N, C-alpha and C positions, 0 to 999 in steps of 0.2 A: 548425508544428508542435514544441510542446519533449520532448526526449527526456529520460529521468531516467536514470541506472543506477541498480541495484539489488541488493543479495545482503542475503539474512536472517542472513551470516555463518555458515555451520551448523557445529557440531562434527561433523564427518560421517566421523572416527575411531571415532566408538562406537556409529554403525548397525546394524554385522555384530553386538553384542553385547548387542541388547534382546532382554526377554523378552516382547512383544504393546504395548509401548510405548515410544515415542521421547522421552515428554515426561512432567512432571509425578513419577513416580513410577521415573525411570529414576536409577538409583545415579549421583551426580555424584565417586565414584572412578572411572569411565570415564572422568573428562577429567583429562587431564594439563597440568598449569597451564603448561609449556615450549611443549607443542604449542597449546595458546590462545592463548598469548600472540604464535607464531610466525603464528599464523592468523590474529590478530585485525592483527597488523600487515600483515599483507598484505591484509586487505580493507580498511582504510585508504590504501595504495598505492594500489588498485585506484579506489577514489574522488579521491584527490588527480590519479590520472590521466587519469578521466571528467573534474576542471575543465581540466588540459589541453587537452585534446580539444574542448572544447565541449560536452561534457555538462552537464545539472544533474546533482545528487545528491538519491537518495530512500531516506532510513534507516527502515526500522520500528521495532517493539520488541513483543518477548515473553519470557516468563516459565518459569524451570523448566524449560528444552528444549533438547534438542540440535539440535535443526533451526533455532536462533535463538540464538547467545548474545548478542543487542544485547538484555538484559536491564533497559537504562537509556538510553535512547534520548538524552537531553541528550548525554553522555559523546561519545561517538563525532559527535556534531552539532558537539558545540563544538569538537573536535579540527579537524572541517572549516570553521568558521565561523573559525578561525587561521588553518589551513594554505591555503585555499581563496583565491581572489580574484575569480572573477566569476559562479561556479554557483549557483542558485538550490538553495534546502538545505530540503528537502521533510521536514521531520519526520513521517510518517504511521504511528502515531504514538501521542500519549498515550491510553490505557483510560481514560477519565474517568468511566465508568459505573462502572469495578472502584477507579479510585485513590480515597484516602480524604482527600486534601486538595488539592482544585482551585488553592486558594493559591500551593499549592507547584509547581500546576503551569504556572499565570501567569509565576511569580518565573521559572522554568526558560527558558520562551518569549520574555518580556521582554529577559532576560540573553543568548540565543543571539542576539536581532533585531539588539541594539545590538552586539554581539560581530562578527556578522559586518557590518553597517554595511547594516541591511534589505533580508539578500538570504533570511531565512526563510519559508517556506509554513508555518504553525501547522495541524497536523493534528489530529484526534482521531478516534477510532475507538472503534465496539462492542466489539471484541477479541474472542478465539474461545471457543467455552464451556468448555475447559480449562482456562483462569486463573481461573474463577471462585473451584475451590476456592484455589488459591495465594493470591488475593488475601483469602480470609478473607470476602467480600460476599455476601449473597441475590443470587442472581440474578431474584427476582422483582422486577418494576418496572425494571428495569437502567435501561432508556430512559429512563425518569421521571428519574433520578438523570442518567443522562448531560446530560438537555439542562439541568436544573439546573446542572449544573458550566458548560457549555456559558453559560448566560445569567451564571454569575458570574463566568467568564474575562474573556469579555467586558467588561462592566461593571469590572470590576478593571485591563482594559487601556487601557479608556476616561475613569476619572477623574483629573483633575490637583487639581482645586485645593483638596481636602480628604479626608481618609479617609473612609471611611463604614463603617455597619455591615452585615452579612448576614445575614437568620432566614429560612431556608427550610424546607423540608420536610427536608432530607435535610445538607444544611450550617447551620452557624453561624459566624460570624467577627465579634467583638465588635471589630474594629481591620484595616480591609485600606488598605494604603497603599503602593502595590509600586512599590519602588527596582532596577533604574533603568528607566522608562518604556520602554515601546517605541519603538525607532527609527522604523516604517514607523507613518503617521497613518490613520485612525484607531486601525489595529490591523492586524498582520502576514496575511494571506490565509488565509480558514481555508477547509480541505480536510477532507471527511467522506466516509467509507467505507460503501458501502453495496452489498447485490443486492436489495434489497427495493421494490416497487413505492410501495409506501407511505411510506419512508423518505426515498425519491427525493424524492416531493412537499415534504414537510415541508423536506428540504435545498435545495430549488428555493424555496420561499415564503421562508427563511434568506436565499437570496442568496448560496449558499457554492458552493467549487468539491465536484462531484461526482464518486468515485475508483471507480469497480466493478474487481472483481478475481475472476478463474477463473470470467466469468459466460458466457464466450464471444457466441453468437450469439443467446442470451437477453438479454444487455445491451440490444439495441432494446427491449425492454418496459420497464426500469429507464430509458431515456434518453427513451421519449417519455413516461412519467409526467410525469421531472420538468419536460419542455419544457410537456406541459399545465399542469404547477402555478405553471410561471414566468409564461406568459403570462398565467393569469388574477389572478396576484397583483402582476407589473410591468409586462406588457402586452408586448406587441412577441417578437420570438425569441429564444429565449433564445441568448447568445453560445455560440460554440463551444468558446472557454477554460474554461466551466463542466464541459468534462467531462475525465474521463482512464481511461485503460485501462490496465489491468497484463497485459502478455503478456510470455510467455516469448520469449527472439529467442536464437537460433542464427546467426550469420553466416561463410561461409567461401568461400574462391574458388568451392570443388566441392560441389558437393549432396551429394555423398557425403559429403566432410569435415564439412559443418555437420548434416547426420545424426550423424555419430557423436558430435559434438560434444554435438549436443539430447539424445542419450541420458542424459548425464553432469546438465544439464541439468533435463530430464524428471524427474529424483529428488523435487526440489519438492513436486510434485502427487502423484508417489505413495509419499511417504513421510507426505502429507499426513492420511492415515486410518490410521495407525499408533499408535493413542494409546488405552489402557487404557478399558475400558466403558464403568465409572462416571464416566469424566470428559466422554463424547463429549455429553453432552446434560443437564447439570444443570435438571431442574425448573424452569419458571420463566425459562428462558434465550430460547427458541423463545417465539414464538406459536401459539395454538391450532391456527390454523390450520396454520402449520409442521408441527407434531406429527402431526394428522388424517393429514396426507399419509403423515407417513412409515409411521404405524400403519397405512394401507391397503396399504403397498408392502413392509409387513414380510417380513424372508426376503432381499430383495432389495437389492443396493448402490446406493446413490442414485448417480444420474446425474452429479448436480452441472452440467455441462453440455452444451447439442447444436450438430450441424452445422445449417450454413444450411436443411437441408431435412427440418430436425426429428428426425433421428436422436440418439440418448443415447449417450451419450460417459462412461462412471466416468472420470475423472481418473488414479486412485488404478490402475488394469487397460489402459488404453489405451496403444495403440501410438502411437510420434512421429507417425504418419499419422493418427493417430483426433486427437492434438494441433493437429495442424497443421489438419484439417478441420473443428474445433471453434472455431477462432480464437482457443484458448488457447497454442499454437507458432506464433513466425513462425520460418521456418528456411528455408535456403538461400541462392542467390549474393545478393550485392547486390543485383539487378535481382529476382530471387524473391520477397525477403523487402519490397521495396518495392511489389509488384505483389498480396501477400497483405494486407498492413496496408491499404495505400488501397481493396481491397475489401472489407475488414471495415469500415472507418469508412465505406464507403458506405452498405454494406447498417443497418449500426445507426444513421446519421443523424451521424454525425463525433466528431472527439476532438481538445480540442485539445492533449492530454501524452499521450503513451507512457510508462509507467513500466516499460522493459526491465530484465527480469530477465536478466543477461545471466552471470550467473555462480549456480551452484548445485551443492550437492555436493559430491563429488571433482573437480568440473574447475579444472584447476589454473591458477597463475598466468598463464603463458606462454597457454592457450589463452583465458582468459578477455581476456586484456590484445590477441589477437588479434580475438578477435570483438567489444569495443569499439572499438578502431581501425577494422575494417571500419565496422562501426554508425554511427560518427559522420564517418568520411571520404565514407563509399559509401552509405549510405541516409539519414541524416539531413537533406542537402541536398535529394535530392530528395522529402523528407517537407514540407519546409517551404515547397519549389515547388509543392507539391499542395495544402498547406493554403492558400498566397497566394491562391489562387482559391477559396476558401471565404470567408477572412475576411483581408484584407489589414492590418487592426489588429494581428491576431493574428503575422502572419509578419512586420509590423514590428518587435514587442515581441521576436520570437523571435532578432532581428539582434542 
């Protein structure tokens, strides 16, 4: 199992001063550039340490938000491509349904792949609802736009003999000739996020890596949909390295210390619902079926995830124990965390990459580095051994 270190690069000092929203309309006068600079440098230091510890690196992108200062994911990824030596670099990723220029995304990813000498994993995401107004895009048919951008990027990555033109429904280019061309051939591995069985089937048909985030034990239904579509399309069983899962991780020498640390890391899901109401569900962003379910549960907070026995857990209000029970948080001593991760993996049908959020909110640099070090030295070797029993090829690649 490969293990990636992830942080959303939060600007937590502003969190105590919001008036119902941490995103989109939170005034940026609450952001002190000197403080932001110090925070960004420490987050980059965390990723450099990840490389030294043998962890891989996961960087994401959000916009106009105090919960994630990584509004231009290609910038920290370029720094990591230069500053690190061995880590796989997962950019997960560009919200290509909202980005107006997929050619620019192609150029960014191709350059990152060459700069890192072929260590890039190229991620595409639908994004979150509140990013629709800041992108100035129509949320209707966002996935149609997403898949056209996806198809264009892969064609641009793999066309080397002569320029081509693209006349699609959403994007038009008279002349496409990407320089430099990517290091990895035919293109860097593609990762796509989803929590939907329908999207999982499409990702499987295209053969890409699927990453699930915040889905807890409900991940099994998403994984099962992917596996069925993989078998129908490609034959055989879907390789375990096609599955990735984002989990909050808090490891310490004692369970008490791990739970204290987890209270900081749990600020990630606990802040996710603090968004001004008009930005939470722009018309057309969610499928009709999803909106129908929301209307049926009007007035009730969405659970978003479930425990193994089917108990609904609200990520915003749930306790540390609730988050552990739901499979969203892996917390405890190294042995406890290994047991939680492997039991969760067994239940959902396995995954080959753990996207470990080992920093969130106000968690300090020192606490984060201790968390990461225990994860790398005490947890990851046992996860690699666990994975070897499922997939010797994947275990060999992780080494």
